[in-house]
C-alpha positions as CSV (number, residue, x, y, z in Angstrom):
1,M,-3.4,0.7,22.4
2,D,-1.9,-2.3,24.0
3,K,-4.9,-4.6,23.6
4,N,-5.1,-3.8,19.7
5,S,-1.3,-4.3,19.5
6,K,-1.5,-7.6,20.8
7,Q,-4.8,-8.4,18.7
8,F,-3.0,-7.8,15.5
9,E,0.5,-8.2,16.3
10,S,2.2,-11.3,14.5
11,L,5.7,-10.9,14.4
12,T,7.8,-11.1,17.3
13,A,11.0,-8.9,17.8
14,E,13.1,-11.7,16.7
15,Q,11.2,-12.2,13.7
16,Q,11.4,-8.7,12.7
17,Q,15.0,-8.7,13.4
18,E,15.5,-11.6,11.0
19,L,13.8,-9.9,8.2
20,L,15.6,-6.8,8.8
21,E,18.8,-8.6,8.4
22,K,17.7,-10.7,5.4
23,Y,16.7,-7.5,3.7
24,D,18.6,-4.6,5.2
25,P,22.5,-4.9,5.3
26,D,22.3,-2.5,8.0
27,S,20.7,-4.4,10.3
28,S,23.0,-7.6,9.8
29,T,25.5,-6.8,12.9
30,R,26.9,-8.9,15.5
31,K,25.4,-9.4,18.8
32,F,27.4,-9.2,22.0
33,T,25.8,-10.3,25.1
34,S,29.1,-9.7,27.2
35,G,32.7,-9.8,27.1
36,I,35.1,-6.4,26.6
37,V,34.5,-6.0,22.9
38,R,30.5,-5.5,23.7
39,W,31.8,-2.4,25.9
40,I,34.2,-1.4,23.4
41,V,31.6,-1.2,20.9
42,F,29.1,0.5,23.3
43,Y,31.6,3.3,24.2
44,G,32.5,3.5,21.2
45,L,29.2,4.3,19.7
46,L,28.5,6.6,22.7
47,A,32.0,8.5,22.1
48,F,31.0,8.9,18.2
49,S,27.5,10.8,19.3
50,L,29.3,12.9,21.8
51,F,32.0,14.1,19.3
52,Q,29.6,14.7,16.7
53,L,27.5,16.8,19.4
54,T,30.2,18.4,20.5
55,A,31.6,19.2,17.1
56,S,28.3,20.6,15.9
57,I,27.2,22.4,19.0
58,F,30.7,24.7,19.0
59,Q,31.8,24.2,15.5
60,F,35.6,24.3,16.4
61,I,36.8,21.5,14.3
62,P,38.0,22.3,10.8
63,R,36.4,20.4,8.0
64,Q,39.0,18.1,7.2
65,L,39.8,17.0,10.5
66,L,36.1,16.8,11.2
67,L,35.5,14.2,8.3
68,S,38.6,12.3,9.1
69,I,37.5,11.6,12.5
70,H,34.0,11.0,11.6
71,L,35.5,8.3,8.9
72,G,37.8,6.7,11.6
73,F,34.9,6.4,14.2
74,A,32.8,4.8,11.3
75,L,35.1,2.4,10.0
76,S,36.4,1.0,13.1
77,L,32.9,0.5,14.3
78,I,31.6,-1.1,11.3
79,F,34.5,-3.6,11.2
80,L,33.7,-4.4,14.9
81,L,29.9,-4.8,14.3
82,F,29.6,-6.0,10.7
83,P,30.9,-9.5,10.1
84,A,32.9,-10.2,6.9
85,S,30.2,-12.9,5.9
86,K,26.7,-12.9,6.8
87,T,26.4,-16.7,6.7
88,R,29.8,-18.0,7.6
89,S,31.3,-15.3,10.4
90,R,30.1,-16.1,13.7
91,K,27.9,-13.4,15.1
92,D,29.1,-13.2,18.9
93,K,32.4,-13.0,18.6
94,V,35.2,-10.6,16.6
95,A,37.5,-12.0,14.2
96,W,41.3,-11.3,14.6
97,Y,41.7,-9.7,11.2
98,D,38.4,-7.3,12.0
99,I,40.5,-6.2,15.2
100,I,43.4,-5.4,12.9
101,L,40.9,-3.8,10.4
102,A,39.2,-1.7,13.3
103,L,43.0,-0.5,14.4
104,L,44.0,0.6,10.8
105,S,40.8,2.5,10.6
106,I,41.8,4.4,13.9
107,V,45.1,5.2,12.1
108,V,43.3,6.6,9.0
109,G,40.9,8.5,11.1
110,S,44.0,10.2,13.1
111,Y,46.1,10.8,10.5
112,W,44.8,14.0,9.2
113,P,44.4,15.4,12.9
114,I,48.0,14.4,13.7
115,M,49.6,15.4,10.5
116,Q,47.6,18.1,9.3
117,E,50.3,21.0,9.5
118,E,52.7,18.8,7.8
119,I,50.3,18.0,4.6
120,V,49.2,21.3,4.5
121,S,52.8,22.6,4.1
122,R,53.9,20.2,1.7
123,I,51.4,21.8,-0.9
124,G,50.1,18.5,-2.3
125,I,53.3,16.6,-2.4
126,M,52.7,13.0,-0.9
127,T,55.3,10.8,1.0
128,T,55.4,7.3,1.3
129,L,53.7,7.3,4.5
130,D,51.0,9.7,2.9
131,F,50.4,7.1,0.2
132,T,50.3,4.2,2.3
133,V,47.9,5.5,4.4
134,G,45.9,6.9,1.6
135,I,45.7,3.5,-0.2
136,I,44.6,1.8,3.1
137,A,42.0,4.4,3.8
138,V,40.5,3.6,0.0
139,L,40.6,-0.1,0.6
140,L,39.0,0.3,4.2
141,V,36.1,2.3,2.8
142,L,35.4,-0.3,-0.1
143,E,35.6,-3.3,2.5
144,A,33.1,-1.4,5.1
145,T,30.9,-0.2,2.5
146,R,30.4,-4.0,1.3
147,R,29.7,-5.1,4.8
148,A,27.5,-2.4,5.9
149,V,25.8,-1.3,2.7
150,G,26.1,-4.2,0.3
151,L,28.5,-5.3,-2.7
152,P,26.5,-3.6,-5.6
153,I,27.7,0.2,-4.5
154,T,31.2,-1.0,-3.6
155,I,31.4,-2.9,-7.2
156,I,30.5,0.6,-8.7
157,A,32.8,2.8,-6.6
158,G,35.6,0.1,-7.5
159,A,34.6,0.3,-11.4
160,F,34.9,4.0,-11.0
161,L,38.5,4.0,-9.7
162,L,39.1,1.6,-12.7
163,Y,37.5,4.0,-14.9
164,M,40.0,6.8,-13.7
165,Y,43.1,4.7,-13.8
166,Y,42.3,3.1,-17.4
167,G,40.9,6.5,-19.0
168,R,43.2,6.3,-21.9
169,S,42.0,3.0,-22.7
170,M,38.3,3.8,-22.6
171,P,36.1,3.7,-26.0
172,G,34.8,6.9,-27.8
173,F,33.6,9.8,-25.7
174,L,34.4,8.0,-22.3
175,A,38.1,8.3,-22.9
176,H,40.2,10.5,-20.8
177,R,44.1,11.0,-20.2
178,G,44.0,8.9,-17.2
179,Y,45.5,9.1,-13.7
180,D,48.2,6.8,-12.0
181,I,48.0,5.4,-8.6
182,D,49.6,8.1,-6.8
183,A,47.2,10.8,-8.3
184,I,44.2,8.8,-7.6
185,V,45.3,8.3,-4.0
186,K,46.1,11.9,-3.6
187,T,42.6,12.8,-5.0
188,M,40.7,10.0,-2.8
189,F,42.4,11.2,0.6
190,F,44.2,14.1,0.3
191,T,41.6,16.6,-1.1
192,S,37.9,17.7,-0.8
193,E,37.2,16.1,-3.9
194,G,37.0,12.3,-2.7
195,I,36.4,10.3,0.4
196,L,36.4,13.4,2.7
197,G,34.3,15.1,0.5
198,T,30.6,16.9,0.2
199,P,28.7,13.5,0.8
200,L,30.8,12.5,3.8
201,Y,30.4,16.1,5.4
202,V,26.8,15.7,4.9
203,S,27.0,12.6,6.7
204,A,29.0,14.4,9.6
205,T,26.6,17.3,10.1
206,F,22.9,17.2,9.0
207,I,22.4,13.5,8.4
208,F,23.9,12.3,11.8
209,L,22.1,15.0,13.8
210,F,18.8,14.1,12.2
211,L,19.4,10.4,12.9
212,L,20.0,11.3,16.6
213,F,16.9,13.5,16.6
214,G,14.8,10.1,15.3
215,A,16.7,8.0,18.1
216,F,15.4,10.6,20.8
217,L,12.1,10.5,19.3
218,V,11.8,6.6,19.3
219,K,12.6,6.7,23.1
220,T,9.3,8.8,23.8
221,G,7.4,5.7,22.4
222,V,6.4,7.9,19.1
223,G,6.5,5.0,17.0
224,Q,3.6,3.3,18.6
225,Y,1.9,6.5,19.0
226,F,2.0,6.9,15.2
227,N,0.1,3.8,15.0
228,D,-2.4,4.6,17.6
229,L,-3.1,8.1,15.7
230,A,-3.2,6.4,12.5
231,V,-6.0,4.0,13.9
232,S,-7.7,6.9,15.6
233,I,-8.0,9.0,12.3
234,A,-8.6,6.2,9.6
235,G,-9.2,3.1,11.4
236,K,-13.3,2.9,10.8
237,R,-13.1,4.0,7.2
238,T,-13.7,1.6,4.5
239,G,-10.6,-0.7,4.5
240,G,-9.4,1.2,7.4
241,P,-6.2,-0.8,8.0
242,A,-4.9,0.0,4.7
243,K,-5.5,3.5,5.4
244,V,-3.7,3.1,8.8
245,A,-0.7,1.8,7.1
246,I,-0.6,4.8,4.8
247,F,-0.8,7.3,7.4
248,S,1.2,5.5,10.0
249,S,4.2,4.8,7.6
250,A,4.2,8.4,6.4
251,L,4.7,9.6,10.2
252,Q,7.3,6.7,10.8
253,G,9.4,8.2,7.8
254,T,10.2,11.1,10.0
255,I,12.1,8.8,12.3
256,S,13.3,5.9,9.9
257,G,15.7,7.0,7.0
258,S,15.2,3.0,5.7
259,S,12.0,1.9,3.6
260,V,13.1,-1.9,4.7
261,A,13.0,-0.7,8.3
262,N,9.8,1.1,8.2
263,V,8.0,-1.7,6.6
264,V,9.1,-4.0,9.1
265,T,8.6,-2.0,12.1
266,S,5.0,-0.5,11.1
267,G,4.4,-3.4,8.7
268,S,4.5,-6.1,11.5
269,F,1.4,-4.1,13.0
270,T,-0.5,-3.0,9.8
271,I,-0.3,-5.9,7.5
272,P,-2.0,-8.4,10.1
273,M,-4.9,-6.0,10.4
274,M,-5.0,-5.8,6.7
275,K,-5.2,-9.8,6.2
276,K,-7.7,-10.0,9.0
277,L,-10.0,-7.7,7.4
278,G,-9.9,-9.5,4.1
279,Y,-6.7,-7.7,2.0
280,R,-5.0,-10.4,-0.4
281,K,-1.4,-10.9,1.0
282,E,0.3,-9.2,-1.9
283,F,-2.1,-6.3,-1.7
284,A,-1.6,-6.0,2.2
285,G,2.2,-5.9,1.8
286,G,2.2,-3.7,-1.2
287,V,0.2,-1.0,0.3
288,E,2.8,-1.1,3.2
289,A,5.8,-1.0,1.2
290,A,4.5,1.7,-1.1
291,A,3.8,3.9,1.8
292,S,6.9,3.1,3.9
293,T,9.0,3.9,0.8
294,G,7.2,7.2,0.6
295,G,8.2,8.1,4.1
296,Q,11.5,9.2,2.5
297,L,9.6,11.6,0.3
298,M,7.5,13.3,3.1
299,P,8.7,16.8,4.5
300,P,9.6,18.0,6.7
301,I,12.3,15.4,7.5
302,M,13.0,13.5,4.0
303,G,15.6,10.9,3.1
304,A,19.2,11.3,3.8
305,A,19.8,12.5,0.1
306,A,17.6,15.4,0.6
307,F,20.3,16.8,3.0
308,L,23.0,16.0,0.2
309,M,21.2,18.0,-2.3
310,V,21.4,21.4,-0.1
311,E,25.1,20.8,-0.7
312,F,25.1,19.8,-4.5
313,I,22.6,22.2,-6.0
314,G,24.2,25.3,-3.5
315,G,22.3,28.3,-3.0
316,V,19.2,26.3,-1.9
317,S,18.1,25.8,1.8
318,Y,16.9,22.7,3.1
319,W,13.6,24.3,3.7
320,E,13.2,25.2,0.1
321,I,13.7,21.5,-0.9
322,A,11.2,20.6,1.8
323,K,8.6,23.2,0.6
324,A,9.2,22.1,-3.2
325,A,8.8,18.3,-2.2
326,A,5.5,19.0,-0.4
327,I,2.9,18.8,-3.3
328,P,4.3,15.5,-4.7
329,A,4.5,14.0,-1.6
330,L,1.0,15.1,-0.9
331,L,-0.2,13.8,-4.0
332,Y,2.1,10.5,-3.6
333,F,0.3,9.4,-0.5
334,T,-3.5,10.6,-1.8
335,G,-2.7,8.3,-4.6
336,I,-2.0,5.4,-2.5
337,W,-4.8,6.4,-0.4
338,I,-7.2,6.4,-3.3
339,M,-6.3,3.2,-4.5
340,T,-6.6,1.2,-1.2
341,H,-10.2,2.7,-1.0
342,F,-11.2,1.3,-4.2
343,E,-9.8,-1.9,-3.7
344,A,-11.7,-2.0,-0.2
345,K,-15.0,-0.8,-2.3
346,R,-14.0,-3.5,-5.1
347,I,-13.9,-6.5,-2.5
348,G,-16.4,-5.2,0.2
349,L,-14.1,-4.5,3.0
350,R,-15.3,-2.7,6.4
351,G,-13.5,-0.4,8.7
352,L,-12.6,-1.5,12.3
353,T,-15.1,-1.9,14.9
354,D,-15.4,0.0,17.8
355,E,-13.7,-2.9,19.8
356,E,-10.6,-2.8,17.5
357,M,-10.2,1.0,18.0
358,P,-7.8,2.7,20.7
359,D,-9.4,5.0,23.3
360,R,-9.3,8.4,21.7
361,K,-9.1,10.2,24.8
362,E,-5.6,8.4,25.6
363,V,-4.6,9.1,22.2
364,L,-5.4,12.9,22.6
365,K,-3.5,12.9,25.6
366,K,-0.3,11.9,23.8
367,I,-0.6,14.5,21.1
368,Y,2.1,16.7,22.5
369,L,4.6,13.7,21.3
370,L,4.3,15.5,17.8
371,L,5.3,18.6,18.9
372,P,9.3,18.0,18.3
373,I,8.1,17.5,14.6
374,L,6.4,20.7,14.8
375,V,9.5,22.4,16.3
376,V,11.5,21.2,13.5
377,I,9.2,22.9,11.0
378,V,8.9,26.2,12.7
379,L,12.8,26.5,13.2
380,L,13.6,25.5,9.4
381,F,10.7,27.9,8.2
382,S,12.3,30.5,10.3
383,G,15.6,30.4,8.7
384,M,17.6,28.6,10.9
385,S,20.5,26.5,9.7
386,V,19.7,22.7,9.5
387,M,22.4,21.7,12.1
388,R,21.0,24.2,14.5
389,A,17.3,23.2,13.9
390,A,18.4,19.5,14.5
391,L,20.2,20.4,17.9
392,W,17.1,22.4,19.2
393,S,14.7,19.7,18.1
394,I,16.8,16.9,20.2
395,V,16.5,19.5,23.1
396,A,12.9,20.1,22.5
397,T,12.1,16.3,22.1
398,I,14.1,15.7,25.6
399,A,12.2,18.5,27.4
400,I,8.7,17.5,25.9
401,S,9.1,13.9,26.6
402,A,9.1,15.0,30.4
403,I,5.2,15.9,30.2
404,R,4.2,12.4,31.2
405,R,6.0,9.7,33.2
406,D,5.6,7.1,30.8
407,T,7.2,8.9,27.8
408,R,9.9,10.8,29.8
409,I,13.5,10.6,28.6
410,N,15.8,9.5,31.6
411,F,19.7,9.3,31.6
412,K,19.4,5.7,30.5
413,D,17.2,6.3,27.7
414,A,19.3,9.3,26.5
415,V,22.6,7.2,26.5
416,D,20.8,4.5,24.4
417,A,19.6,7.0,22.0
418,L,23.0,8.4,21.5
419,V,24.1,4.8,21.1
420,D,21.3,4.0,18.7
421,G,21.9,7.0,16.7
422,A,25.5,6.3,16.2
423,R,24.7,2.8,15.0
424,T,22.3,4.0,12.5
425,A,24.8,6.4,11.2
426,L,27.6,3.9,10.2
427,S,26.2,2.4,7.1
428,V,25.3,6.2,6.1
429,A,28.7,7.2,6.6
430,A,30.2,4.3,4.9
431,A,27.8,4.7,1.8
432,T,28.6,8.6,1.8
433,A,32.5,7.8,1.7
434,A,32.0,5.4,-1.1
435,A,29.9,7.9,-2.9
436,G,32.7,10.7,-2.2
437,I,34.9,8.2,-4.3
438,I,32.4,8.3,-7.4
439,V,32.4,12.0,-6.9
440,G,35.8,12.4,-6.8
441,V,36.4,10.4,-10.0
442,V,33.5,12.4,-11.7
443,T,35.0,15.8,-10.9
444,K,38.6,14.7,-12.1
445,T,37.6,13.3,-15.1
446,G,35.1,15.2,-16.2
447,L,32.7,12.4,-16.7
448,G,29.6,14.3,-15.5
449,L,29.6,16.6,-18.2
450,T,30.5,13.9,-20.7
451,M,27.9,11.8,-19.6
452,A,25.4,14.6,-19.7
453,N,26.3,15.6,-23.2
454,G,26.0,11.8,-24.2
455,L,22.6,11.5,-22.8
456,V,21.5,14.9,-24.5
457,D,23.0,13.5,-28.0
458,L,21.3,10.1,-27.7
459,A,18.1,12.1,-27.2
460,A,19.0,14.3,-30.1
461,D,19.8,11.2,-32.4
462,M,16.0,10.0,-31.8
463,T,14.1,13.3,-32.1
464,N,14.3,16.7,-33.2
465,S,11.7,18.2,-30.7
466,A,13.4,19.8,-27.7
467,Q,10.4,18.5,-25.7
468,A,10.6,15.1,-26.5
469,K,14.5,15.2,-26.2
470,L,13.6,16.3,-22.5
471,L,11.2,13.3,-22.1
472,L,13.6,11.1,-23.6
473,T,16.3,12.3,-21.4
474,L,14.1,11.9,-18.7
475,F,13.3,8.2,-19.3
476,F,16.9,7.3,-19.8
477,T,17.6,9.1,-16.0
478,M,14.5,7.2,-14.6
479,V,15.9,3.7,-16.0
480,A,19.3,4.6,-14.7
481,S,18.0,5.7,-11.2
482,I,15.9,2.6,-10.6
483,I,18.7,0.2,-11.8
484,L,21.0,1.8,-9.7
485,G,18.8,1.8,-6.7
486,M,18.0,-1.7,-6.8
487,G,21.6,-2.5,-5.3
488,S,22.5,1.0,-3.9
489,P,21.4,3.2,-1.1
490,T,19.4,6.2,-1.5
491,T,22.5,8.5,-0.9
492,A,24.9,6.8,-3.0
493,N,22.4,6.6,-5.7
494,Y,21.7,10.3,-5.6
495,V,25.3,11.1,-5.8
496,I,25.8,9.1,-8.8
497,T,22.9,10.3,-10.9
498,S,23.1,13.9,-9.4
499,T,26.7,14.1,-11.0
500,I,26.1,12.2,-14.1
501,A,22.1,12.4,-15.3
502,A,20.9,15.3,-13.6
503,P,23.3,17.7,-15.5
504,A,21.9,16.6,-18.8
505,I,18.2,17.5,-17.8
506,I,19.4,20.9,-16.7
507,L,21.2,21.3,-19.8
508,L,17.6,20.8,-21.6
509,G,16.3,23.8,-19.4
510,A,14.5,22.3,-16.6
511,P,15.3,24.1,-13.4
512,E,18.3,22.8,-11.0
513,L,16.0,21.9,-8.5
514,S,13.5,20.1,-10.6
515,A,16.3,17.9,-12.0
516,H,17.6,16.9,-8.7
517,L,14.3,16.0,-7.3
518,F,13.6,13.7,-10.4
519,V,16.6,11.7,-9.7
520,F,16.1,11.8,-6.2
521,Y,12.7,10.3,-6.5
522,F,13.5,7.5,-8.7
523,G,16.4,6.5,-6.8
524,I,13.9,6.0,-3.7
525,I,11.3,4.4,-5.7
526,A,13.7,1.6,-6.7
527,D,12.9,0.1,-3.5
528,I,9.6,-1.0,-4.6
529,T,10.2,-1.6,-8.4
530,P,10.6,-5.3,-9.5
531,P,12.5,-7.5,-10.1
532,V,14.6,-6.2,-7.1
533,A,12.1,-4.3,-4.7
534,L,13.8,-4.9,-1.0
535,A,11.0,-3.0,0.6
536,A,8.4,-5.1,-1.4
537,F,10.2,-8.3,-0.4
538,A,10.4,-7.2,3.3
539,A,6.7,-6.8,3.1
540,A,6.1,-10.2,1.6
541,G,8.2,-11.7,4.6
542,V,5.8,-10.1,7.0
543,S,2.5,-11.0,5.0
544,G,3.4,-14.2,3.8
545,G,2.7,-13.2,0.1
546,E,4.9,-13.7,-3.0
547,P,7.6,-11.1,-3.3
548,I,7.5,-10.5,-6.9
549,R,3.5,-10.0,-6.9
550,T,4.2,-7.9,-4.0
551,G,6.3,-5.9,-5.6
552,F,4.0,-5.4,-8.5
553,N,1.4,-4.3,-6.2
554,S,3.6,-1.8,-4.6
555,A,4.8,-0.4,-7.8
556,K,1.0,0.0,-8.7
557,L,0.1,1.9,-5.7
558,A,2.9,4.0,-6.0
559,I,2.2,4.8,-9.7
560,A,2.1,8.5,-8.9
561,A,5.9,8.5,-8.0
562,F,6.3,7.4,-11.6
563,I,4.3,10.1,-13.2
564,I,4.6,13.2,-10.7
565,P,8.5,13.6,-11.2
566,Y,8.2,14.2,-15.2
567,M,5.2,16.6,-14.3
568,F,7.3,18.7,-12.3
569,V,10.1,18.9,-14.4
570,L,7.9,19.8,-17.2
571,S,5.8,22.4,-14.6
572,P,7.8,23.3,-12.1
573,E,4.9,24.9,-10.6
574,L,4.0,21.5,-8.8
575,L,7.3,22.6,-6.8
576,M,6.0,26.0,-5.7
577,I,8.4,27.5,-8.1
578,D,7.4,31.0,-9.7
579,T,3.8,30.2,-8.9
580,T,1.0,32.3,-7.1
581,I,-1.3,30.8,-4.5
582,P,-4.5,30.8,-6.1
583,Y,-2.8,28.9,-9.1
584,L,-1.2,26.5,-6.7
585,I,-4.5,25.7,-5.3
586,W,-5.9,25.2,-8.8
587,V,-3.0,22.7,-9.3
588,V,-3.5,20.7,-6.4
589,F,-7.3,20.5,-6.8
590,T,-6.8,19.3,-10.7
591,A,-3.6,16.8,-9.6
592,I,-5.7,15.0,-6.9
593,T,-8.8,14.8,-9.2
594,G,-6.4,13.3,-11.5
595,M,-5.1,11.1,-8.9
596,M,-8.6,9.9,-8.5
597,A,-9.3,8.9,-11.9
598,I,-5.7,7.3,-12.3
599,G,-6.6,5.2,-9.3
600,A,-9.8,3.9,-10.7
601,A,-8.0,3.0,-13.8
602,M,-5.3,1.1,-11.9
603,I,-7.8,-0.7,-9.3
604,G,-10.6,-1.2,-12.2
605,F,-13.2,0.2,-9.8
606,W,-14.7,3.5,-9.0
607,Y,-18.5,3.5,-8.0
608,R,-18.8,0.2,-10.0
609,K,-16.5,-2.0,-11.9
610,V,-14.5,0.1,-14.6
611,T,-14.3,-1.4,-18.2
612,A,-11.3,-1.7,-20.2
613,I,-12.3,1.3,-22.3
614,E,-13.1,3.5,-19.2
615,R,-10.0,2.4,-17.7
616,V,-8.0,3.8,-20.6
617,L,-10.2,7.2,-20.4
618,C,-9.7,7.4,-16.7
619,L,-6.1,7.4,-17.1
620,A,-6.3,9.8,-20.0
621,A,-8.1,12.1,-17.9
622,G,-6.0,11.7,-14.9
623,L,-2.7,12.3,-16.7
624,M,-4.3,15.6,-18.5
625,L,-5.4,16.8,-15.0
626,I,-1.9,16.0,-13.2
627,Y,-0.2,18.0,-16.0
628,P,-0.5,21.7,-14.8
629,E,-1.5,23.5,-18.0
630,G,-4.8,25.2,-18.8
631,M,-6.0,23.0,-21.9
632,T,-5.0,19.8,-20.6
633,D,-6.9,20.7,-17.1
634,I,-9.9,21.6,-19.5
635,F,-9.9,18.5,-21.3
636,G,-9.0,16.2,-18.2
637,L,-12.0,17.7,-16.1
638,I,-14.5,17.3,-18.9
639,L,-13.4,13.6,-19.4
640,F,-13.3,13.2,-15.6
641,V,-17.3,14.5,-15.6
642,I,-18.2,12.4,-18.1
643,M,-16.6,9.2,-16.5
644,L,-18.3,10.2,-13.3
645,A,-21.5,10.4,-15.0
646,L,-21.1,7.2,-16.7
647,Q,-20.3,5.6,-13.4
648,F,-23.7,7.0,-12.1
649,I,-25.6,6.3,-14.9
650,I,-24.6,3.0,-15.6
651,K,-25.1,1.9,-12.0
652,G,-28.5,3.4,-11.8
653,K,-29.4,1.2,-14.8
654,G,-28.5,-2.0,-12.9
655,G,-25.0,-2.0,-13.0
656,E,-22.6,-3.5,-10.2
657,D,-23.1,-1.5,-6.9
658,S,-21.3,-0.9,-3.9
659,K,-21.8,0.1,-0.4
660,P,-21.7,3.6,0.7
661,A,-18.2,4.2,1.9
662,T,-16.2,7.1,3.6
663,A,-13.0,7.6,1.9
């Protein structure tokens, strides 16, 4: 669809990169055009990917050594690629102190492989050298996280370390016996509870391989194909470009783990289309931000934190998590789709013309590009491990790309994909290493159980009702997740809330999977929740709209994400837990019907303009229908039918009308 890409494209590659660097710390790297450092970084990234692939295929490296080497690669490359300051540091040259930090990172990463036998034989006793390397490792992780991920998560990790040290000075229930520096360093680098813990293990296995899978998919041209396919399916419908953005961004989420990156790449195509057809700047940006953020909620390949969930819950496969997330994701995107449709009807927008549409025959010829995603689904459904499924999916992507010359992955493309995948993994490795610090503190001090009991007690002080206690605890957890998500990546956010807040939800009787998906959802939705909504701000940068208004539009469009997590905690049937297929069909039907009513309430338009009282009634009907319980469904359907009848009756008596449209 080259002609249409040119017709609607408004951002150059350089402008996209500027936006990414502004709102996504992962993209603010040095740019080397020549010199030996350029080749050191290139071959370092290539070696990183080859090492990870080899370790994943043959699985011969003990866990602690794998994580240590993974950490060494990530830290050394971060110090070479990410400048100490975005504004004051040069982007074309590595400072002398960064070379020293990179060398120290190599020492830290090599320490466990070289000294393993000696470390194990000492049975937990640290030498002066151990202590020195350990404390350097902690400091390097904090600085690398600050550069590659951002300052907020670094401050949080540092605060947890201070909490571990000053435990005896803490007030009330937060007090603990405290730990000296030796004990802290030992926990952080010489046990499996700190930096070299579960979060980094997930980064070194599941997440890295799926990032490589995404990098190989990109080389087939699937990103542009997602746009073409979305336009073919939704372009001619009412307000078509907005629906293109929803569909395209949901697909883009399978190859992009970043809401901001998803916004900039797909939004540079969809937002100009929406503006051209008449959508307000803030609404166009809001649609793209909401849809792009939802990409991390969309199975089969969800956000990186979903892979952490496999390890944190235990006994649950990734397929079970993806299956549980399917209906909430369907409701999320259905809600956005419905609201964009109502907005298009409200302001009388058309779809794309035949001239603006791509050649459907050409689009169908490339439908095979979706086969690698189908391969992932089939392999996970068959019970294959996540690592093996990712590996075979990479192989399938290379093989399937060879069907046509213009999508074929050659040797250079494969090398570039390995380099790009490793580059993307750097910030994830830093975030999970910092998250390991937080987990180590929580585990060692018992903070998780303490905070969980504290949340439950706080809710108990406010009400005696068991249901009300759970709702209050969910509300406190939601607020904490959103606040943390404003400055932390999803992975770190999930680690903190799953170790501190999720246990409180579980203590009050919620299923473990429901509790973990609850914090997962709100950690992601923080990207579009004002006042700090990075995905919405990036969308405003593309649309030229006002950032805060764009944020409020995106939050309004994503209203389902603020409601559904409460529903699936109160009624796990939405996660396909302990339910039957007929009941599941009924739940999906009533929930989608409910989203239609909520969409009308949020936009203020259905078949005609919705009055203030009708908005309240629509919202009530929607909430009752989404909540999967017999009586609420009946009352919700009755209210829905009444509202639908009122829309037609009043419309028939001369009320505001709209042109017929296809949703």
